[in-house]
N, C-alpha and C positions, 0 to 999 in steps of 0.2 A: 504494500500500500504506500502510495506517495503522500508525504506530509504536505498539506496545503496551508499556506499562510494567506489569510484573507484580510484585505484592508477595506475600510469604509470610504466611499467617495461621495461627497456632497456636491450636488449640481443644482444651480439656480436656473429655473426654467423661464425666468422673466425675459420676454422679448425674443425667445428662441423659437424657430420653426419646429413644429411637432415631429415631422419625419426625420429631420437632421438630429434632433435631440434623441429620438428613439433609437436611431442607429448607433449613436455614441453610447447610450445606455446598454444596448444589446452586446456591444463589443466588450464592455466592462463586465457584464454578467457572465459572458462566456470565458473570460480570462484571456482574450486575444491580445490584450495590451502587455502581457508578460512575455519575456523571452523563453520561459519554460512551458509555453502552451503545448498541451497534448490533447488531441481531439477526443480520446476516450476517457479522459479524466475531467471531472467537474471541478475546476480550479478557479472559478470566477470570483469576483469581488462582491461586496455588499454595496448597493447604490441607494442613496437617499435623494429624492428629487423634491425641491421646495418650489413654491409659487407656481403650481400647475395651472392655476386659474389665470395666469398672465401669459400663457402660451400664445404664440403668434401663428396665424394661418394665412398663407399667401393665396392670392387669387380668390375664387369664389368657392373654395373647398368647404368652408363652414356651412354654406347653404346647400351646395349641390351634392356633396359626398354622402353616400348612404351606407349604413351598416345593414346587411341583409342576412337573414337566417330562415331556415325552414322548419316547420313543425313536423314534417314528414308525411303530412296528409295532403290530398288534393286541395288546392286553394290555401295552403298553410304557409305561403311565403310572406314573411314579415319584413318590414324595413323601418329604420329609424334614422333620421338625419344626424349628422355630427353636431349640429347646433343644439338639438334637443338633448343629446347625451352630454354635451359639454356643459349645458346649463344645469343639468341634474348633478353631475359629478365630473369636474374638470379632469381629474386624474384618470378616469376610465378611458378617455380618448388616448392618452399616452400609454396606458396599460395595454390596450388592444394593439396599438402600433408595435410596441416592444414584443408582445407575445407572438405576433405574426412574423417578426424578424428573427426570432430564435429558431434553431433547427428543430424539426419535428421528430424528437426522440425522447427517451426516458429522462433526460436531463432538463427538459423544458420546464416542468412544474417546480422542481427544486430551485432552479434559477429564478423563476418568477417570485418565489417566496423570499428571495433576498432583495427584492425591489420594494422600496417604501416610497410612496408618493403622498405629499401633503399639499393642501390647497394653498 
């Protein structure tokens, strides 16, 4: 077993674009910022993001982008705009972006547990 030393990174989201911030957070959660990165070892860092309510959206994404999911039944396609999700919980927009940028494997959930987002 490889000994993993984890640090805590604090990132201020004020005025940063959501996608660019999410990719930066995903790299830290995976541990790709370390020279000792190994793909089959979860050696990522803890990340605390503050001021999520001050995220910046470029273009018309806040009105036009939709989060879609299906209930699995005919006619069960649901959609919610980024604006409505952002008004309810600003951190959820960033959380969804980071989640989709992480690799789809068994390390995804433990990595997301190391992400703390505050408004």
